[in-house]
C-alpha positions in Angstrom: -19.0 20.3 26.8 -18.9 17.2 24.6 -15.5 15.6 24.0 -14.5 14.8 20.4 -12.1 12.1 19.5 -9.6 13.3 16.9 -8.0 10.5 14.9 -4.4 11.6 14.3 -2.9 10.8 11.0 0.0 8.3 11.1 3.5 9.7 10.2 4.2 9.1 6.6 7.7 8.2 5.3 8.6 9.2 1.7 9.9 5.7 0.7 10.1 4.6 -2.9 10.3 0.8 -3.3 8.9 -1.8 -5.6 5.8 -3.7 -4.5 3.2 -6.1 -5.9 -0.5 -5.9 -5.5 -3.7 -7.5 -6.6 -7.4 -7.7 -5.7 -8.3 -11.1 -4.1 -10.3 -12.0 -7.2 -7.2 -11.8 -9.5 -4.6 -14.5 -9.9 -1.8 -12.4 -11.4 0.1 -9.8 -9.3 0.6 -6.3 -10.6 3.7 -4.2 -10.1 3.7 -0.9 -8.3 6.0 1.6 -6.6 5.4 3.1 -3.2 5.4 6.9 -2.9 5.0 7.0 0.8 4.2 4.6 3.6 2.9 4.7 7.2 1.9 2.2 9.8 -1.7 2.5 8.6 -1.4 2.8 4.8 0.5 3.2 1.6 0.3 5.5 -1.4 1.6 3.8 -4.5 1.9 4.2 -8.3 -0.2 1.5 -9.9 -0.7 -0.1 -13.2 -4.4 0.3 -13.2 -7.2 2.2 -11.3 -9.1 0.4 -8.6 -12.3 1.8 -7.1 -12.3 3.0 -3.5 -13.6 0.1 -1.3 -11.8 -2.5 -3.4 -10.0 -5.1 -1.2 -6.3 -5.5 -2.1 -3.4 -7.8 -1.2 0.0 -6.1 -1.1 3.5 -7.6 -0.9 6.3 -5.2 0.3 10.0 -5.9 0.7 10.9 -3.6 3.5 14.5 -2.4 4.0 16.0 -3.1 7.4 15.6 0.4 8.7 11.8 0.1 8.3 11.1 -3.6 8.8 13.7 -4.2 11.6 14.9 -7.4 9.8 17.1 -7.7 6.8 14.9 -7.7 3.6 11.7 -8.3 5.6 8.8 -9.2 3.3 5.4 -8.2 4.4 2.1 -9.5 3.1 -0.7 -7.0 3.7 -4.4 -7.0 3.5 -5.9 -3.6 2.7 -8.6 -1.6 1.1 -8.3 1.2 -1.5 -9.5 4.4 0.1 -8.5 6.9 -2.6 -7.6 7.0 -6.2 -5.6 9.7 -8.1 -6.2 9.3 -11.8 -3.2 9.8 -14.2 -2.4 13.3 -15.1 -1.9 12.3 -18.8 -2.6 9.3 -21.0 1.0 8.1 -20.6 1.1 8.5 -16.7 0.2 5.9 -14.2 -2.5 6.4 -11.5 -1.8 6.5 -7.8 -3.8 4.5 -5.2 -4.0 5.0 -1.5 -4.6 1.8 0.5 -5.4 1.5 4.2 -3.5 -1.5 5.7 -6.0 -3.6 7.6 -3.7 -6.5 8.5 -0.2 -7.7 7.8 2.2 -10.5 8.5 5.9 -11.0 7.9 6.6 -13.8 5.3 9.8 -15.8 4.6 8.7 -17.7 1.5 8.7 -16.4 -2.1 5.5 -14.9 -3.3 
């Protein structure tokens, strides 16, 4: 009988916090708000829709209970894996990004 590898989904934490994001081709950062976060990704409310497959840079300011350090800032490299279009013209879209790499930063971004 063949064995199948089942990739388990990382535990998600319903954490709302401000964040910044941009595609590497953009100079300006955009503001967003996380809806939930895990070790492998983040779902966030965005200012604009980005297509799945778009590379993104994300800056998060993690609270101590998540980051393990007071006001830990994390710079992430990721990729948009899913988009949730706005439910109305006044609403904002949600984007799901897979976190491919991250590092803790001490300087202002």
